[in-house]
N, C-alpha and C positions, 0 to 999 in steps of 0.2 A: 496509309491514307486514313484508316480508322483512328490511329493515334493522333493524327493532326486534328480531326474533328473533335476527338475527346479533349485535347488541350484547348481548343477554341471554346468548347462548351464550358469547361471548368473556368477558363479565364473570364468568359462572359458572366458566368454564375458569380464569381468572386467580385467582379465589378458591380454587378447588380446588387449583391448583398452589401457591399461597402456603401453603395449609394443609399440603400435603405437605412443602414446604420447611421450614416451622416444625417439623413433627413430626420431621423428619430431622436438624435441626440440634441439636447437643448442648447441654445446659443449661450454664450457667457452671460449675456444680459438676462436671459430667462432664468439661468441658474442663480444669479444674484437677487432676482426679484421673487424667487419662489418663497412661499409662505414660511417655510422652515428657515431659510437663509435670512429672511427679514426678521424673524423672531430671534434668531441667534445674534444678529447685528444689534437689535434693540437690547437684548440682555447684556451684550458686551458694552454698549453705550451706558447702560445703567450702572454696571459695575465700575466703569471708568469714572463716572460722575461721583459715585460713592467714595471711591479711592481719592478723588480730587478733593472732596469735601473734608475727608479725614485729614489729608495732608495739609489743607488750608487751615483748618482749625488748630492743628498742631503748630503750624508756622506762626499763627497769630497769638496763640496762648490766651484765648478769651475765657473769662469766667462764664459760669453757666448762664446767667441772665443775659449778658452781652452776646454770648454764643447763640442763644436762642433767637434773639432779635436779629442778629446777623444772618442766621440761616433762613429765617422767614423772608427777609428782604432780598437776600441773594437768590433764593430759589424762585421767588416771584419774578424777578428780572430774568432769570434763566429760562423760565417758561416763555416769556415774551421773545427772548433771543432765539430759542428753539423754533418758535413759530415763524419768525423772520427768516431763519436759516432754511426752513422747509420751503418757504416762498421763494427764497433766493435760488434754491436748487431747481425749482419749477421754472423760474425765469431763465436760468442758465440752459435748461433743456430746450426751451423755446428759442433762445438765442442760437444754440447749436443748430436747431432745425431751420431757423431763418437763413442760415448760410446757404441753403439750397433754394431760397426764395429770392425775392427782389431786394435791391439795395435799401429800399424804403423800410422793408420789414427788418432788415439787419440793423438799420439805424434806430428804428422804434424799440426793438428789444435790447439794443445796447444802452439806450437811454434809460429804459426801465430797469435794467440791471444796475446802472450807476445810481439811480434813485434809491433802489433797494439797498445798495451798499451804504449810502449816506444814512438811511434810516437805521440800518444795523449799527453803524458807528455811533449814531446819536444815542441809541438805547444802551450800548456798551458804556458810553460816557455817563449817561444818567445813572446806570448801576454803580459805577465807580464813585460818582459824587454822592449818591444816596447812602453809600456805606461809610463815607468819611466821618460823619458825626458819631458813629458807633465805635470808632477806633481812635487810639492815640496817634500822634504823628508817626511814631516809630512803627506801629502796627499798620498804619495806612501805607507807609513806604514798603513794608514787608508784603502787604497785599498786592501792591502794584508789581513788585518784583516777582512774586509768585505767579501772578497771571501772565506775566511776560515769559517766565522760564518754564512753566508747566508744559505747554505744548512741545517745547524742545526736548524736555526730559522724556515725555511719552514717546516722541519720535526716536530718540536715542535708544530707549529700552526696546522698542519694537524692532529697530534695526539690529540690535544685539541679539534679540530672540530669533530673528529671521536668519542671521548668520549661523546661529547654533543649530538651526534645523537642517542646514545643508550637510 
């Protein structure tokens, strides 16, 4: 009889302790938004942008003067694009939240998301057209191909790295 009470006590203690541990462990969302994780993501993003710029300049083979002009214009547009992407992320979160709301809210945020996508596309196009005068036609073609291929190359490298981690 005593052993039965002892087992029940230990079982309830374990269940209670596991409940406390689960309650105290951060959710995946909290872990991703923690300041350190945010700082690490920002650092990784900056490193990726630096690598992209180096690769792009190598691909285009620009002289120092043209390279400087190109970088100024390119980074100026990239700041605008980053700002628009942050706004797009915010709208996407609102759209996801609206799925639990009324159909009118879903429609409203869907339309806002589509408007934001159009604005983003417009700025991408402006960036491309603004860089054209700085490049020869061959360099311009290389630039277009680079912008098209680079995200796929990064994805391929990340997948290869992830497979190596297993």
